[in-house]
N, C-alpha and C positions, 0 to 999 in steps of 0.2 A: 463568576466569569473571571478567568485568569488572564488570558490573552485576547485582545480584541483588535482586529484589522479592519479599517474602514477605507474603502475606495482607493486601494493602493494601485498605482500605475507606474510603469517603468518602460522606457524605450532605449534601444541601443542603435545609434546611427540611423535614426528614423524608423527603425523596426520595432513595433510594439511587442514587448515581451510579457508584460502584465497589463491587463485592461480592466481597471475598476474592480479589483478583487476585494471582497469583504467576507470575513468569517470570525467566529470566536471559539474559544476552547474553555473547557471546565478545568478546575484546579488539579485533578488527578487523571486527566484524560490522555489517552494515547491516540494521536491523530496521524494518519498517513496521507501525505500528498502524493497522489497516484496519477500517472499520466505518461505519455510517450516522451521521448527525448525532444527537447526544444519547446515543451509546453509551458515553461516558466516556473516549474516547481522549485528548482534549485535557486533561481534568482529570488523567489519569494522567501526561501529559507535564509538566504544570505542577507536579505533586507531585515528580516526578523532578528538576525544575529548582530546586525549593525555593520556588516562587512560591505554592504552595497547601499547606496542612498537612493530612496525612491524619488520619482519625479513629482508625485502627488500622493496624498493619502495620509493616514494617521495610524500609529501603532501605540497601543496602551497595554501595559503589563501590571496586573493587580490594581487597575484604576489609575495608574500613573502614565502620563504621556512620555514615551521613550523615543519618539520619532527622530529627534535630533541628538539623542544620547549616543556617545561613542561606544564602540563594542566592548571596551574594557570595563565599562560601568553598567552593563546590562545584566550581568550575572547569568550568562548563558553557557551551558556546557556543550561543547561541539565535538562531534565525532564524524570524520569524513571517510570516504571510500579508501583513500590512501591513509594508512595508519599514522604516518607522520611522527613516528617515534624517533627520539634522539639515539642514533646507533651507538654512541659512546657512553650511554647511561644505562644502568640496570633497569629492570622493570620497576623496582621500587622507586628509583630516582626519577624515572619518567612520570610515574603517578604523582610523586611529591613536587614536581617542578612548579605547577601553578601556585602551590602553597609557599614555595621558596620566593616566588615573585611578590607575594603578599607579606613576606618577612615573618612568616610563622616560625615558632620555635622549632629547633631540630627534633625535640622529643615529640611534639605534636605531629610534625610531618611524618616521622617514622611510624607512629601509632596509627595515624589515619591511612597511610599508604598500605600498611600491613592489613588493616581492617578491610579496605576496599579490594585488595587483591584476593583476600579470603572470600569476599562477597561474589566476585566474578569467577570463582573456582580456580584461582591461581595461588592459593596459600602454599608457601614453600618455594615459589618461583621468583621471589623478589630479587635475588642475586643474579638472575640470568639476564644476559644482554639480548636485544631484539633478534639478532641473527641465530640465537639459540632457541628461539620460540617458533612454533608453527604460525601460519597465517591467522588461524582462529584464536590462538593465544595472544598474538600481537593485537588483534582487535579487542580482545578482553582488556588488555592493558590500556588501550586507547579509551575504552569506555570507563575504566576506573579513573583514569586521569581527568576525564570530563566531569566526573562526579566529585572530584577531590575538594573543590571549594564550595560544595553544597549549593549548586546553581538553582536559580529560580525556575529554570526550564532546561530540558535536554533537547538538543537539536541534532538529528542524525541524517547525514546526507549519503544515502545508498551505502550504509556501512557493511553490508554483507555481500555486495555484488562481486567482489574479487575472490570469494571463497567457493570451494566446490560444493555441490548440492547437499551432501550429507552434513557437512559442517554448518552450512547455511540453515538447514532445518533445525539443527541442534541449538545454534546460537539465537535464532529468532525466538525459540521457546525460552531460553535463558534470559534474554533481554526483556521479554514481556514479563516474566516472573519477577525479575529484579525491579522493573518499573512499578509493578503492582506493590511489591514489598516496600519500596521507598515512597510511593505515592507522589512521585515527581511528574509533573506534566511534561509530555514529550511530543515532539513533531518529528516524523521521519519521512524523508523523501524516498520514493521507490518507483520503479517502472514495472515491478513484479506484482502481478495481481494476486498470486497465491500468498505472497508475503503480506500484502495489505489485508487480505481477507482473514489471514490467520492471526495477525497481531493487533489490528486497530480496533478501538472503540468507535471511532468515526473515520470514514474515508472521505477525502475531498478529491474528487476526480476532476482533473484539469485538462484542457485542450485549447491550444492557440491562445494562451494567456488568460483564459477565463475559466471560471468554475462551472463545469457542466452539471454536477450534482454533488451534494454532500449528504451524508447520513451513515447509518450503521452498515457494516458489511452486508447484512441480510437485506437491508433496504435496497442497496444498489444492485445486488444480485437478483433479487426476486421482483423488484419493482423499479427497473431502470426507466428514467423519464425520457431519455433521448437515444437515438440510434447509436451514437458514439459510446455511451455508457454501456448499452446492451452488448456491443461487440467487443469493448475493451475489457470489461469486467466479466471474465468467463467467456464461454462459447455460446453462440446464439443462432437460432434459426429465425429469420425475420420474414414474416408473411404479409404481403400487402393486403389492405382491406378488401380490395376487389376479389382476391383469391379466397379470403376468409368468408366473404359473403356467399360465394358459390359452394365452397367445400365444407365450411365449419360455421354455419349460420348461428349456432348456439352462442358463439363467442361475441357476436355483435351486440348482444344484450348487455355485455359487460364493458363495452368500449366507453371512453370518456364522452360526455354529451356533446353532440355536434361535431365529433371528430372523425366521422366516417372517411373523409377524403384525405386526411392528413396523418393518420396514425397507422402503425403496423403492429402485428401480433408477434411478441417475442416468446419463442418456445426454447427453453434450455434443453440440451440433449437428453437429460434425465427426465424431462417432463413428458417425453414421448414413450409410451409403452406399446411394444409390438409383440404379437404372438404368431406363431406359425399357423398358416391357414391356406390350403391349396386354392381356395376361392377368393383370397385376399386381393387387394388393389396395389400392394406394395411389393418391391423386390429388394432384397439385401444385395447391394452392389459390391461393397468392400467391407472387410472387417480387420480391426487391429487389436490384438490381444495385449492388454497392459497389466496383466496380473489381477488386480482387484476389480477391474472393469474391462469391458470390451467396447471399443468405439466402432460404430457401424455407419456406413453411408446408405441411406434408404432412398430408392426412387419411388415416389408416391404421388399419384394424381398430377403428373407432369412436373413435379418439383423434386429436388434432391434435399434430403434432410439429414442432419447429423444426429445420431441416436447413441446414447450410452446406457449400457445395462451391466449388471453384475457379471464378472468374469465367468461365473458358473451358469448364468442364464442366457448366454449369448446364442445367436443363431448363425447359421452357415451362409457363406457367400452363395448367391443365387437362390436362396430360399424365398418362397412366396409367403407374405405375411399380411396380417390385418393390423391397422392401428387401433389398439384396444382402449387407450386412454390418452388424454391430452390435458395439460393445464399450462397457462401462460399469463403474460401481462401485456397490456397495451403500452406502446412507447411512441414518442413523437417521431415522425418520419424525417 
C-alpha cells in the first residue's frame, strides 16, 4: 500500500466538499478520480499534495503520516490543467527548475532535463521557449518538470482538458505508457469518462464529496452499484424492477436478494441486440451514424432504449425490430 487516505473531510464556508473519504493505492497504480464539477475531486488532490488542509482525517504515504507535512516535503510531482511554464525560460530550464531549487549541480540538472525531455518525446526541443511549443508540447514539458525530482507520487489535475481531442487521445496513451515504464504511482483528476476508462487501473467515482464506487474500469462499467455510477460512467438504459417483472422476468432471478423494490436493471447500449423483424415489438425511431458504430433510439414495449451496433450492422429509421438478446447488471435505484 503506497498512499492511504482515512476519513478525510473538508468544508468551505459551511459547505461540505469532502465527506469522510477513504481509499488506498498500490505502489505502481494509476488511479483516476472521476466525477462531475464540484464533486470534490480537485480538493481531494490538493489535500494529498499538501496545498489544502483537511478539516479531519489522515493521509499516509509509504506508511508515514504526512497529514501535517508541508507541500514542499511531500515529494509530490504536480501537473495542472494550466501548464504554468515560465515564459522566459527554455523547455530545459523549466524542467530543471525544481532541481535548481534543491541546489543540484548544473551538470546533473542538464543531464536530467535532457533525459526527461527525451522520455516525453521532446528530445531536441530543450532550447525552445514555451511560446514556440504547441499546447501538447507544453504539457509534455510540464510533465517532465513534475518528474524532475523523482517524486514519490505523480498528481495530475485534468492535465489534458485544454487540448484538442486528437492530441488528448495521443497524450493519454503517452502518459500511461510513461507511468508504466517509470512505475510511479499516479492519481489523476478528470471529469472525462473515456479518459478514466482508457488510462486507469482503478477509478474512484465521486459525487457530492463522497465515493460512490471504486474499482477497475471494467467493474464500474459492467457492474455499477448505483444509479449515479451507471449514468456517469458510460451510457445506460435503466429499467425499474416493475417493468422487468412484466417484460423480462428472466432477469429477476439474477437480482440482488431482497432487492426487488429498490433496484433497477442497467442495460448498456451495446447490451441490446436487435434484428429486423416485421412482426417485432420494437421500432427504430432515430439513428446517428458515428463511423465505427451507429447509435439508435428504440421504442420497445412502451419505453425508449438507446442501442449501439456496429456501423455496418445498423438498421434504418422506422424499421420494425425484435430484441434478440439482452444482458445487464442490477444497480441500486
